[in-house]
C-alpha positions as CSV (number, residue, x, y, z in Angstrom):
1,M,104.2,39.7,141.1
2,P,103.2,39.2,137.4
3,L,105.1,41.0,134.8
4,P,103.2,43.7,132.8
5,R,101.6,42.8,129.5
6,P,103.4,44.4,126.5
7,T,100.4,46.5,125.5
8,S,100.2,48.0,129.0
9,V,103.5,49.7,128.7
10,I,102.8,51.3,125.3
11,R,101.2,54.7,125.2
12,P,97.5,54.6,124.1
13,L,98.3,57.1,121.4
14,V,101.0,54.8,119.9
15,R,98.7,51.7,120.1
16,R,96.2,53.6,118.0
17,L,98.7,54.8,115.4
18,R,98.6,53.7,111.8
19,P,102.2,53.8,110.6
20,Y,103.5,55.1,107.3
21,V,103.5,52.4,104.7
22,P,106.4,52.6,102.2
23,G,106.4,51.1,98.8
24,E,107.1,47.4,98.4
25,Q,110.8,46.5,98.5
26,P,111.0,43.4,96.2
27,K,112.5,40.2,97.5
28,I,112.2,38.5,94.1
29,R,115.0,39.1,91.6
30,G,114.1,40.5,88.2
31,L,111.2,42.7,89.1
32,I,111.1,46.1,87.4
33,K,110.7,48.5,90.3
34,L,108.6,51.5,89.4
35,N,106.9,52.0,92.7
36,T,109.1,54.2,94.9
37,N,110.2,57.1,92.7
38,E,113.9,56.3,92.9
39,N,116.2,57.7,90.2
40,P,117.1,54.8,87.9
41,Y,120.5,56.2,87.1
42,P,123.4,55.8,89.6
43,P,125.2,58.7,91.4
44,S,127.9,60.5,89.5
45,P,131.2,58.5,89.2
46,K,132.8,61.5,91.1
47,V,130.3,61.0,93.9
48,L,131.0,57.2,94.1
49,A,134.8,58.0,94.1
50,A,134.4,60.4,97.0
51,I,132.4,57.9,99.0
52,K,135.0,55.2,98.4
53,A,137.8,57.5,99.3
54,A,136.1,58.3,102.6
55,V,136.0,54.6,103.7
56,D,139.1,54.8,105.8
57,G,140.2,55.3,109.4
58,R,137.7,58.1,109.9
59,M,135.0,55.4,110.3
60,R,135.8,55.3,114.0
61,L,135.1,59.0,114.4
62,Y,131.8,60.9,114.7
63,P,130.8,62.9,111.7
64,N,130.5,66.7,111.8
65,P,127.5,67.2,114.1
66,T,125.9,70.0,112.0
67,A,127.1,68.9,108.5
68,E,129.0,72.2,108.5
69,G,130.8,71.5,105.2
70,L,127.7,70.5,103.4
71,R,125.8,73.5,104.7
72,G,128.6,75.7,103.4
73,Q,128.2,74.2,99.9
74,L,124.5,74.5,100.0
75,A,124.9,78.2,100.9
76,K,127.1,78.7,97.8
77,F,124.6,76.7,95.6
78,H,121.6,78.8,96.8
79,G,123.4,82.1,97.3
80,C,122.8,82.7,101.0
81,A,124.4,82.1,104.3
82,P,125.0,78.6,105.9
83,E,122.8,79.7,108.9
84,H,119.8,79.3,106.6
85,F,120.2,75.5,106.4
86,I,119.7,72.4,108.5
87,V,120.6,69.0,107.2
88,G,118.7,65.9,108.2
89,N,118.6,62.1,107.9
90,G,116.5,62.5,104.8
91,S,114.0,65.3,104.6
92,D,111.6,63.0,106.5
93,E,113.6,63.6,109.7
94,L,113.2,67.3,109.2
95,L,109.5,67.1,108.7
96,A,109.3,65.3,112.0
97,L,111.5,67.9,113.6
98,A,109.2,70.7,112.3
99,T,106.2,69.0,114.0
100,R,108.1,68.8,117.3
101,A,109.5,72.4,117.1
102,F,106.4,74.3,116.0
103,V,103.3,72.4,117.2
104,D,102.1,71.9,120.8
105,P,100.0,68.8,121.3
106,G,96.4,69.6,120.4
107,Q,97.4,72.3,117.9
108,T,96.7,71.9,114.2
109,V,98.8,70.3,111.6
110,Q,97.2,70.7,108.2
111,F,97.9,69.5,104.6
112,F,96.1,69.0,101.4
113,T,94.9,65.7,100.3
114,P,96.0,63.7,98.4
115,S,99.6,64.4,99.3
116,Y,102.5,62.7,101.2
117,S,101.0,60.1,103.5
118,L,103.6,60.7,106.1
119,Y,102.1,64.0,107.2
120,P,99.1,62.6,109.1
121,V,101.4,60.0,110.8
122,L,103.6,62.8,112.0
123,A,100.6,64.7,113.4
124,D,99.3,61.6,115.1
125,I,102.6,60.7,116.7
126,H,102.8,64.2,118.2
127,G,99.2,64.2,119.4
128,A,98.3,67.1,117.2
129,R,95.0,67.9,115.6
130,R,95.2,67.1,111.9
131,T,93.3,68.7,109.1
132,A,93.3,67.2,105.6
133,V,91.8,69.6,103.0
134,P,90.9,68.3,99.5
135,L,92.8,69.8,96.6
136,A,90.7,71.5,93.9
137,A,89.6,69.7,90.6
138,A,92.4,67.9,88.8
139,F,94.5,68.2,92.0
140,A,95.0,71.9,91.6
141,L,95.9,74.1,94.5
142,P,92.9,76.1,95.8
143,S,93.3,79.8,95.9
144,V,93.2,81.7,99.2
145,A,89.7,83.1,98.3
146,Q,88.4,79.5,97.7
147,L,89.8,78.3,101.0
148,R,88.2,81.2,102.8
149,Q,84.9,80.5,101.2
150,Q,85.0,76.8,102.0
151,G,85.8,77.5,105.6
152,V,87.7,74.3,106.2
153,W,91.3,75.6,106.0
154,D,92.9,77.0,109.1
155,F,94.9,80.1,108.4
156,R,96.2,80.0,112.0
157,A,97.4,76.4,111.9
158,A,100.6,75.9,113.8
159,L,102.1,73.9,110.9
160,T,101.1,73.5,107.2
161,F,102.7,71.0,104.8
162,I,102.4,71.6,101.1
163,T,103.9,69.1,98.6
164,T,105.1,71.0,95.5
165,P,105.1,69.5,93.0
166,N,102.3,67.4,94.4
167,A,102.6,63.7,95.2
168,P,101.0,61.5,94.1
169,S,99.4,63.5,91.3
170,G,102.6,65.0,89.9
171,R,100.9,68.4,89.4
172,G,103.2,71.4,89.6
173,Y,102.2,74.7,91.4
174,S,103.4,78.1,90.5
175,T,105.5,80.2,92.9
176,A,103.0,83.0,92.7
177,E,100.1,80.8,94.0
178,L,102.3,79.3,96.7
179,K,103.4,82.8,97.8
180,D,99.8,84.0,98.1
181,L,98.9,81.0,100.3
182,C,102.0,81.3,102.5
183,R,101.5,85.0,103.1
184,A,97.9,84.2,104.3
185,Q,99.2,81.8,106.9
186,K,100.1,82.7,110.5
187,G,101.9,79.5,111.4
188,V,104.9,77.8,109.9
189,V,104.6,76.5,106.3
190,V,106.8,73.8,104.9
191,L,107.0,73.6,101.1
192,D,108.1,70.1,100.5
193,E,110.0,70.2,97.2
194,A,111.2,66.6,97.0
195,Y,110.5,66.4,93.3
196,V,111.3,70.0,92.3
197,D,114.3,69.1,90.0
198,F,111.8,67.7,87.5
199,A,109.5,70.8,87.6
200,R,109.3,74.0,85.6
201,E,109.8,76.3,88.6
202,H,110.6,76.2,92.3
203,A,109.7,78.3,95.3
204,F,113.0,78.3,97.1
205,S,113.0,82.1,97.2
206,L,110.0,82.1,99.6
207,A,112.2,80.5,102.3
208,L,114.4,83.6,102.3
209,Q,111.6,86.1,101.8
210,L,109.1,84.9,104.4
211,P,110.2,84.2,107.9
212,H,107.6,81.5,108.6
213,V,108.3,79.5,105.4
214,L,110.7,76.5,105.2
215,V,111.6,74.7,101.9
216,A,112.4,71.0,102.1
217,R,114.8,69.4,99.6
218,T,116.2,65.9,99.4
219,F,119.2,64.2,97.8
220,S,117.1,61.1,97.3
221,K,114.8,61.5,94.4
222,A,116.8,63.5,91.9
223,Y,120.3,62.9,93.1
224,S,120.3,59.1,93.5
225,L,121.3,59.0,97.2
226,C,118.2,57.2,98.7
227,F,120.6,54.7,100.3
228,L,122.4,57.4,102.4
229,R,119.4,59.5,103.5
230,V,120.3,63.2,103.2
231,G,117.9,66.1,103.1
232,Y,117.7,69.7,104.1
233,F,115.5,72.6,105.1
234,A,116.1,76.2,104.1
235,G,114.6,79.0,106.0
236,H,115.0,82.1,108.3
237,A,118.1,81.7,110.5
238,E,116.2,81.9,113.8
239,V,113.7,79.3,112.7
240,I,116.6,77.0,111.5
241,A,118.3,77.6,114.9
242,A,115.2,76.4,116.7
243,L,115.3,73.1,114.7
244,Q,119.0,72.7,115.4
245,K,118.2,72.7,119.2
246,I,116.1,69.6,118.9
247,R,117.7,67.5,116.2
248,D,119.5,64.3,117.3
249,S,123.3,64.7,117.8
250,Y,125.3,63.5,114.8
251,N,122.0,63.0,112.9
252,V,123.6,62.7,109.4
253,N,126.1,60.0,108.8
254,G,129.5,61.0,107.5
255,L,129.4,59.1,104.2
256,G,126.1,60.8,103.5
257,Q,127.6,64.2,104.1
258,V,130.6,63.4,101.8
259,A,128.2,62.1,99.1
260,A,125.9,65.1,99.2
261,A,128.8,67.5,99.1
262,A,130.3,65.7,96.1
263,T,127.0,65.8,94.4
264,L,127.0,69.6,94.5
265,W,130.4,69.6,92.7
266,D,129.1,67.6,89.7
267,L,125.7,69.1,89.0
268,P,126.1,68.9,85.2
269,Y,125.9,65.1,85.4
270,Y,122.6,65.2,87.3
271,R,121.1,67.8,85.1
272,R,121.7,65.6,82.1
273,N,119.9,62.8,83.9
274,F,117.0,65.2,84.7
275,K,116.6,65.8,81.0
276,R,116.7,62.1,80.2
277,L,114.0,61.4,82.8
278,I,111.8,64.2,81.6
279,A,112.1,63.0,78.0
280,T,111.2,59.4,79.1
281,R,108.3,60.8,81.2
282,E,106.8,62.6,78.2
283,R,107.3,59.7,75.8
284,L,105.7,57.2,78.3
285,S,102.8,59.6,79.0
286,A,102.1,59.9,75.3
287,Q,102.3,56.1,74.6
288,L,100.0,55.4,77.6
289,R,97.4,57.9,76.3
290,A,97.5,56.1,73.0
291,L,96.6,53.0,75.0
292,E,93.5,54.8,76.5
293,F,95.1,55.6,79.9
294,D,94.1,59.0,81.3
295,V,97.5,60.4,82.2
296,L,97.8,63.6,84.2
297,P,100.4,66.2,83.3
298,S,103.5,65.6,85.5
299,Q,106.3,67.8,86.8
300,T,107.9,65.0,88.8
301,N,109.8,61.7,88.1
302,F,106.5,59.8,88.1
303,I,103.2,59.9,86.4
304,F,99.7,59.4,87.8
305,A,97.4,57.6,85.4
306,R,93.9,56.2,85.3
307,P,94.0,52.9,83.5
308,P,91.3,51.7,81.1
309,R,88.9,48.7,81.3
310,W,89.7,47.4,84.8
311,P,90.1,48.9,88.3
312,A,93.5,50.3,89.1
313,A,94.0,47.8,91.9
314,Q,93.5,45.0,89.4
315,W,96.0,46.5,87.0
316,R,98.5,46.8,89.8
317,Q,98.2,43.1,90.5
318,Q,98.3,42.1,86.9
319,L,101.4,44.2,86.3
320,R,103.1,42.6,89.3
321,E,102.3,39.2,87.8
322,N,104.2,40.5,84.8
323,R,107.1,41.4,87.0
324,V,106.5,45.2,87.1
325,L,105.9,47.0,90.4
326,V,103.8,50.2,90.4
327,R,102.1,52.0,93.4
328,W,98.4,52.1,94.2
329,F,96.9,54.1,97.0
330,D,93.6,52.9,98.4
331,A,91.9,56.3,99.2
332,P,88.8,57.8,97.6
333,E,90.8,60.5,95.6
334,T,93.4,58.1,94.4
335,R,92.1,54.5,94.1
336,D,91.3,55.0,90.3
337,F,94.9,55.7,89.5
338,L,98.3,54.1,89.4
339,R,101.5,56.0,90.2
340,I,104.3,54.9,87.9
341,T,107.9,55.9,88.5
342,I,109.9,57.0,85.5
343,G,112.7,54.4,85.0
344,T,115.2,54.0,82.2
345,D,114.0,53.8,78.6
346,T,114.5,50.1,78.8
347,E,112.3,49.8,81.9
348,A,109.7,52.1,80.3
349,D,109.6,49.8,77.2
350,A,109.3,46.7,79.4
351,F,106.4,48.3,81.3
352,L,104.6,49.2,78.0
353,R,105.1,45.6,76.8
354,A,103.5,44.4,80.0
355,V,100.6,46.8,79.6
356,R,100.0,45.7,76.0
357,G,100.1,42.1,77.1
358,I,97.4,42.7,79.6
359,L,95.1,44.6,77.3
360,P,92.7,42.5,75.2
361,R,93.7,42.1,71.6
């Protein structure tokens, strides 16, 4: 009997999937990496010391299955009970868990566009109906009245993702407008606050005020722990308990738990870095505007800019030839822009030199 062909054993849904595409991970030394929104500054020395101290005989043991110690520290940091938190292998794992926990196949997962390109992938993996609704002009958040008038937004969607501040535009949204939209929804709303430490305000209070709202946070973007993958959801205790039922056992590695907990003990170090990055962001934005780039106001650790003279895709390639990586998204709303991560001042200056070298004299 002949063996089955590989494609015959793969679900048709999976065969049709378009996977999430992360930013390029360079294999060439010396490239300036401004394409994946990593913090250019290392973790606190106290965090590194805690990680090193944990590399001992406990490596043979499983980590705490619910990240109990870290959840306790998060509770102190946010001023609520540990039962309001679930910790994940990055916030991406928790976004996937939310899809599994709150959406039956065929129900609707909705999100604004442009936003995080993982959302449609999660919906497709789950066999959900997905609805992508355009943001308003200049990537603003539409009001409830505007959404009702347009008739494309589903106020009964099983799950709604909102990236705040937005990616890739960098635009911030007020807590008041987010609250209005959340209160109008009947299903679960996830406010994805991956970049909130660089913003003027946050909406964490909505996770405790509204029983169907979850706030997602990560230790990757602001806290320099991308390598260890730690994120968390905050929300109503019963909703969090539902997510706990379906998470993988021992889903967060022990070193990640140690590092995240140590991070919360040295917040002044990170807050100084936030101020440095925001200052670099504002300086870089001003200097690019002087070079005729159309730079959108940002409340994140990146900027979204429309370059002059040539298409953004051509700029991306020319910058790469000058050993600078930036991100370009080939979609109608974004293909005129480059997304540029805020690096160190030295990296920002190198990027500006490359830009000036590309522009005609």
